[in-house]
C-alpha positions as CSV (number, residue, x, y, z in Angstrom):
1,X,17.7,-38.5,-6.3
2,X,18.3,-34.8,-5.6
3,X,19.2,-33.9,-2.1
4,X,17.1,-31.1,-0.6
5,X,18.8,-28.5,1.6
6,X,18.3,-28.8,5.3
7,X,15.8,-26.3,6.7
8,X,18.5,-24.7,9.0
9,X,20.9,-24.2,6.0
10,X,18.3,-22.2,4.0
11,X,18.0,-19.5,6.7
12,X,21.7,-19.2,7.3
13,X,23.4,-16.3,5.5
14,X,25.8,-17.2,2.7
15,X,29.3,-15.9,2.5
16,X,29.6,-12.6,0.6
17,X,25.8,-12.1,0.2
18,X,23.3,-10.0,2.0
19,X,20.3,-7.8,1.2
20,X,21.1,-4.4,-0.2
21,X,20.2,-1.7,2.3
22,X,19.3,0.8,-0.5
23,X,16.9,-1.7,-2.1
24,X,15.5,-2.8,1.3
25,X,14.7,0.8,2.4
26,X,13.6,2.3,-1.0
27,X,11.5,-0.4,-2.6
28,X,8.4,0.1,-0.4
29,X,8.4,3.8,-1.0
30,X,8.9,3.3,-4.8
31,X,6.1,0.7,-5.0
32,X,3.6,3.1,-3.3
33,X,4.6,6.0,-5.5
34,X,4.3,3.8,-8.7
35,X,0.9,2.7,-7.4
36,X,-0.1,6.3,-7.1
37,X,0.9,7.0,-10.7
38,X,-0.5,3.8,-12.3
39,X,-4.3,4.6,-12.4
40,X,-3.6,7.6,-14.7
41,X,-1.6,5.4,-17.1
42,X,-4.2,2.7,-17.6
43,X,-7.5,4.5,-18.2
44,X,-8.9,8.0,-18.5
45,X,-12.6,8.0,-17.4
46,X,-15.2,10.6,-16.5
47,X,-15.9,8.7,-13.3
48,X,-13.6,6.9,-10.8
49,X,-13.3,3.3,-11.8
50,X,-9.8,2.1,-11.0
51,X,-8.8,1.5,-7.4
52,X,-6.5,4.0,-5.6
53,X,-3.5,1.6,-6.1
54,X,-1.1,3.9,-4.2
55,X,-3.3,3.8,-1.1
56,X,-3.9,0.0,-1.4
57,X,-0.1,-0.5,-1.6
58,X,0.4,1.8,1.4
59,X,-2.1,-0.2,3.5
60,X,-0.6,-3.5,2.3
61,X,2.9,-2.4,3.2
62,X,1.8,-1.2,6.6
63,X,0.0,-4.5,7.3
64,X,2.7,-6.8,6.0
65,X,5.6,-5.0,7.6
66,X,4.3,-2.7,10.3
67,X,7.6,-1.0,11.3
68,X,8.9,-0.6,7.8
69,X,7.1,2.5,6.8
70,X,7.0,4.9,9.7
71,X,3.7,6.5,10.9
72,X,4.8,9.8,9.3
73,X,5.1,8.2,5.9
74,X,1.5,9.1,5.1
75,X,2.6,12.7,4.7
76,X,5.2,12.5,1.9
77,X,3.5,9.6,0.2
78,X,0.1,11.3,0.4
79,X,1.6,14.5,-1.0
80,X,3.0,12.5,-3.9
81,X,-0.4,10.9,-4.5
82,X,-2.1,14.3,-4.4
83,X,0.0,15.3,-7.4
84,X,-1.3,12.5,-9.5
85,X,-4.8,11.7,-8.2
86,X,-6.7,14.9,-9.1
87,X,-8.1,15.3,-5.6
88,X,-7.9,18.6,-3.9
89,X,-4.4,19.2,-2.6
90,X,-3.9,17.9,0.9
91,X,-6.7,15.2,0.7
92,X,-4.4,12.2,0.5
93,X,-1.9,13.8,3.0
94,X,-4.6,14.0,5.6
95,X,-6.3,10.7,4.9
96,X,-3.1,8.6,4.5
97,X,-1.8,10.0,7.7
98,X,-5.0,9.1,9.5
99,X,-4.9,5.6,7.9
100,X,-1.3,5.2,9.2
101,X,-2.3,6.2,12.7
102,X,-5.3,3.8,12.6
103,X,-3.1,0.9,11.4
104,X,-0.6,1.7,14.1
105,X,-3.3,1.6,16.8
106,X,-4.7,-1.7,15.4
107,X,-1.2,-3.2,15.3
108,X,-0.8,-2.3,19.0
109,X,-4.2,-3.7,20.0
110,X,-4.2,-6.8,17.8
111,X,-0.7,-8.0,17.3
112,X,-1.8,-11.4,16.1
113,X,-4.1,-11.2,13.0
114,X,-5.1,-13.4,10.2
115,X,-6.0,-12.8,6.5
116,X,-9.7,-12.1,7.3
117,X,-8.9,-9.6,10.0
118,X,-6.4,-7.8,7.7
119,X,-8.9,-7.8,4.8
120,X,-11.7,-6.4,7.0
121,X,-9.5,-3.6,8.3
122,X,-8.4,-2.9,4.8
123,X,-12.0,-2.9,3.6
124,X,-12.9,-0.3,6.3
125,X,-10.0,1.9,5.4
126,X,-10.7,1.7,1.6
127,X,-14.4,2.5,2.0
128,X,-13.6,5.4,4.4
129,X,-10.8,6.7,2.1
130,X,-12.9,6.7,-1.1
131,X,-16.0,8.1,0.6
132,X,-14.0,10.9,2.3
133,X,-12.2,11.7,-1.0
134,X,-15.6,12.1,-2.6
135,X,-16.8,14.2,0.3
136,X,-13.8,16.5,0.2
137,X,-14.1,16.8,-3.6
138,X,-17.7,17.8,-3.1
139,X,-16.8,20.4,-0.5
140,X,-14.3,21.8,-3.1
141,X,-17.0,22.1,-5.7
142,X,-17.3,18.7,-7.5
143,X,-21.0,18.0,-6.7
144,X,-20.7,14.3,-7.5
145,X,-23.4,11.9,-6.2
146,X,-22.5,9.1,-3.8
147,X,-23.5,6.3,-6.3
148,X,-20.7,7.4,-8.6
149,X,-18.1,5.6,-6.4
150,X,-19.9,2.3,-6.2
151,X,-17.9,0.5,-9.0
152,X,-14.6,1.9,-7.6
153,X,-15.5,0.6,-4.1
154,X,-16.2,-2.9,-5.3
155,X,-13.2,-3.1,-7.6
156,X,-10.9,-1.7,-4.8
157,X,-12.2,-4.1,-2.1
158,X,-11.8,-7.1,-4.3
159,X,-8.4,-6.1,-5.8
160,X,-6.8,-5.5,-2.3
161,X,-5.8,-9.2,-1.9
162,X,-4.0,-9.0,-5.3
163,X,-2.2,-5.8,-4.3
164,X,-1.3,-7.5,-1.0
165,X,0.1,-10.5,-2.9
166,X,2.1,-8.2,-5.1
167,X,3.5,-6.4,-2.1
168,X,4.5,-9.7,-0.5
169,X,6.3,-10.6,-3.8
170,X,8.1,-7.3,-3.8
171,X,9.0,-7.8,-0.1
172,X,10.6,-11.2,-1.0
173,X,12.6,-9.4,-3.7
174,X,13.5,-6.7,-1.3
175,X,15.2,-9.2,1.0
176,X,17.0,-11.1,-1.7
177,X,20.7,-11.4,-0.9
178,X,23.0,-9.8,-3.4
179,X,26.7,-10.4,-3.9
180,X,28.8,-7.8,-2.0
181,X,31.5,-6.1,-4.0
182,X,34.1,-4.4,-1.9
């Protein structure tokens, strides 16, 4: 019969092992940036179909670890997303910054949340983000009807829990202790 470790020994740090500071700080930024680039890799379409994975990952990181990405992180990450999304330049910078501020206010008002609350907040942010992206594109001269974003809205809302699960998996890897070599 195998002996299971005691619960207090699992949380105790082991000798010569700790999470890497570089991995712990850079992995959230890299996953959001890869999420911004990923929709262009998978499918080229005449209408938006794939969810804005960078924005979904940004919201998931801000909800999972509220203090990990600072409030100003919407600016550089939105700037990176603007380079790959095809939206008018500055759209994601503005909308991601607003989303970060909204998530910060919600974190201050509702410190204890559950999955349903998190998902409803994410749904509101996703719908607002996609609709405002369409509105800004139309102001810039796109002239696309509102019904064109319907499939993208549905796919984005239902794929958010999967993105949140992926972010939680990356967060577990982010905190994995590595052997220290000195």
